[in-house]
N, C-alpha and C positions, 0 to 999 in steps of 0.2 A: 504493499499499499503507499501510495506516495503522499507523502508530508511535508512537502516543498516549501522552503523557506520565503519565496519570492511573493511580492505582496498582491493579495488578492482582490479582484476587482470590487468595484461596491455591489453589484448585482449579486457576486457569488457570495460577499460577507453578508449581505442580508438574506439570500437565499439558506444558507445555512443558519442564521441566528433563528428563521421564520422556523425553521425545522426542531426545534426543541420540543416540538410534538409532532408526530405524524400530522403528515397532511398532504392533500392530494394539490395538483397543479395549480387550480384556480383559486383556493384556498391561499398558497405560497404566496400569488399575484396581489389579493387581498392584505395580506397581512403584511408584505415588501411594503405598499404604498402605505399603509396604516403607520407604521413603525417610522416610514421616512417624512410622515406627515404631507403624502401626497406629491413628493418630490421626485421618487424613483417610481414609474410606472415603468414595469415589465410587459413587454409584449409575447404572445405565445411565441414566436418563433425565439427571441431571446433565452425566456425562460425554459424552454425545453431543448434549446441549445447546451444552456448551461446544466440541466438535468443530465443531460447525456454526458459532457465531461465531469460532471462531478459522480457517475455513476462509474465510469472509466475509472477514475481516480480512487475508488474506493470510499468517498466521504460521506457520501448516502445509499442507501439501498431501498429497495421495494420492501415495502412495510405497512403494517396497521390497518385497522380494520375500515374498509369502505364505508362510505358516508351513503352512498347510492343504495337505493333498493335493488337494483339492476346490478351493482358490482363493477360497473364500467369504468369508476373513476378511480385510476392509480394512485395507492397511497407512496409516501417517501416517509425515509425518517433519517436522522443523522448518525454517522457510525462512530466509535472512537476515535479513529481516523479523521474524520471531518471536524470533531469536537477539538481535538489536539492543533486543527491547521485554523479554526476558529479562535483557539486561544491565543497561538502564535502570532495572527494577526494584529488582536486587539492589543498584546502588549508590543509589536511594532506601534502600531497606532497611538497608543499611551506616549512613547516614547517619543515620537515626533511632537506630541503636543506639549509636553513637557520641555522638549528642549525648545520649540518654539516658543513659550511662554518664557522661559529663561533667558534666551538671548532678546528678546523684542522688548522687553522690560528693564533692561540695562539701561 
């Protein structure tokens, strides 16, 4: 499983954050929009491209109960590797903010 230390895109960061609970694609789109206060609006193409990438990296996996009565909505959940990637990105962002505050306030 790849837990690369390179910076995550904003979309990937918010998708992983949204998947702290199992969710289907439309739910991810709604949650990311709500968390970003409407600033990040994921198109279906962007979302499913990101989901494909995250599945490939092993950062998310299919799972969770379908919320549809016919079971067509595929659910996703974050893996331990995805959680580690999210934590690493949060630490990186906190360092950026800390350094920025330190040098701007001099």
